[in-house]
N, C-alpha and C positions, 0 to 999 in steps of 0.2 A: 779450536780449543787449545789453550796454552797450558803448560804444566810445569811443575817444578817437583822433582822427586828428591827426597833426602833420605839417606841411608840411616841416619841416626834416629833413635827412638824418642818419641815425645809422648806426652799424656794421650789419652784416648782421642780419636779423631773428632773434630768439631765440624760444623757446617763449612763446606768448602774443602774438606780434607777427606781422602780415601786412603786406606791402608791396604797394601798387598805385599805379602811376605814381610821382609824387614824394611820396606819402603813405604813412604807416605806420599800421596799425590796432593799437592797444594794448589788450589785454584787461586792464582795471583789476583783475580778480580775481587775476591773476598779478602785476601791477605796481601796487599801490594808490597808491604814491607818484607815479605818473604824473599823478594829478589835480592835483598841484602845478604841473605844466607849463602847465596852462590856468587856474591861479589859482582853482580850484574845490574844493569838498569832494568826497570819494569818493562820498557818497550822491547828490550833484547830478549827477556824471558817470555814475553808474549809471542815473540816471533819463533823462538827455538826452544826445544825441550832442554832443560838443565837437570843434571843428576849430580848430587853430592854423595860420595860414598862414606863409609865409616871412618876412613882415614882423612877425610876432608878434601880429597881430590875431586875436581869438578869436570864432568864430561858434558859436552854440548852437542846437540844435533844428532847426527847419525852415530857418533861415538857414544852418546847417551843411550840410544837404543841398543847398541852392541853390548854395553855394560849391563843393561837390564836383562837382555837375553842370556848373558853369561850366568846370571843369578837365578834364572828360571829353568828348572830341570827339563821341561818339555821343549824348551826353545834354545837350548845350548847349541844345537846344530845350526840355527840361524846365525848365532854369534860367530861360529867357526866359518860358515860360508861368507859372511860379510867381512871377515878379516883377511880374505884373499885379496892381495893388493889391487888387482884390476877391479874386482867387485866393490871393494871399499871406496876406491876413487869414484866409481860410477854412483855408488850410494850417496856419497857426499854431494856430488853434483845434483842428483835427483832430489835429495832431501832439502838442500839449500834453495833450489829453485821453487819447489813446492811450498816450503815454509814461507818464502818471500811472498808468493802469490796469495797464500792463505792469510797472511798477516795483512796485506793490502785489501783483500776482500773483506775481512772483518772490520778494518778501519772504515772502509767505504760504507759498510752497512751499519756503522756506529754501534757495534757490539760491545764496545767499551769506551 
């Protein structure tokens, strides 16, 4: 599953969008042009989670998860844990490896 989360508010969610807190999840398979919101290609957004905050800053991959955890009251401890340098480095390696495998798996199965 690929995702694109944007911090800015938009009208009510439509098919392919889900709202959580101040973020909306956009399914790029329904809205391929949404990749332009984070200045990335559709294939890159399919491979890695992208988050755009209220200030327009874009976080990708493990950094996107850390940002979302920082904004979620019950998950702030995860953000703090994953910001420890050794854990952050390992998280980036694990995330990037898993994201690459999942991307190729989905391409092989022709999910898009």
